[in-house]
N, C-alpha and C positions, 0 to 999 in steps of 0.2 A: 507379250510379243518380244522375244529376245533372240538375238543372234549369239551363239556360243562358240568359243574356240578352246580347244584343249592344248596342253603344252606341246611344244615341238619335240616330241619323243620318238618319232617314227623315221627311220633312215630312208632316204630316197635319192633321187637323181642329183647329180652334180655335187655329191658329198654333203648335201644339206640335210638337216633334220626337218621333219614336216609335221604340221598340225592338221586337224580336221575343223572345218567351219560348218556349222549347222544352224538351223532355226528351230525353235521349239513351238512355232505357230504355223508357218507356211513356207512352201518352196518359193513363192513369189517374193516374200520378204528376204529369203536367203539370196536369191538371184539379184535383187536390187542392191543388197549390201555388198555382194561380191563385185558388182559393177562399180559401185562407189569406191571400193578398195582397189580396183584395177586388176582383179583376178580374171584371167581369161576363161571363157566358157568351157574350154577343153579340160579345165581342172575339176569340172563337176563329175561326180561319180555316184549315180543313183539317188543319194539323199544328202550328200555333203560335197564340199570342195576340199581338195587337198591343197594346202598353202604352205610355202616354205617359211622357215624360221625368220627370214628377213622381213616378213610382213606381219608377224605376230603382234609386235608392239603397236604398229599402226592400226591394226584391227581393233585392239583394245581402246586406243585413243579415239577411234571413230564410234565406239559404243558397244563393241562385242564384249560379252561377259566371259572372262577367263575362268574355266572350270576344269576339273580333272577329267580324264578320258572316261572314267566310269560314270561320272555325273552327266557328261555330254550324252553318252549312250542311253542312260536312264531317261533323260528328258526327251531325247529323240523318239524313243519307243513310246513313252507316255503320251506324246503328241500324236502318235499314229503315223509318223512320217518315216519310220524305218523301212527301208527297202533292201531286203537281202538279195544276194546274188542267187540267180536260179542255177541249180545244178543240172547239167545236161545228162540224160540217161547214157549209160555206157553201152 
């Protein structure tokens, strides 16, 4: 049971770089960790939280494991928690 965070390599709002926060065991674990970290529910997107670079170090200090984006995705898929966007028919 691990919460994972990738490097803040994704450009986002307010000129900040952003990370993804996921769990490799359950969404409940992820939501509990996000609440502990002070991340608002609106930051949740299907299977992860988008978090700004300003909280990366705190997430790691609270126990999140820092991994590469590729490793984060691999472990999310392996856990069966990956939820892709549905494409609407044209």
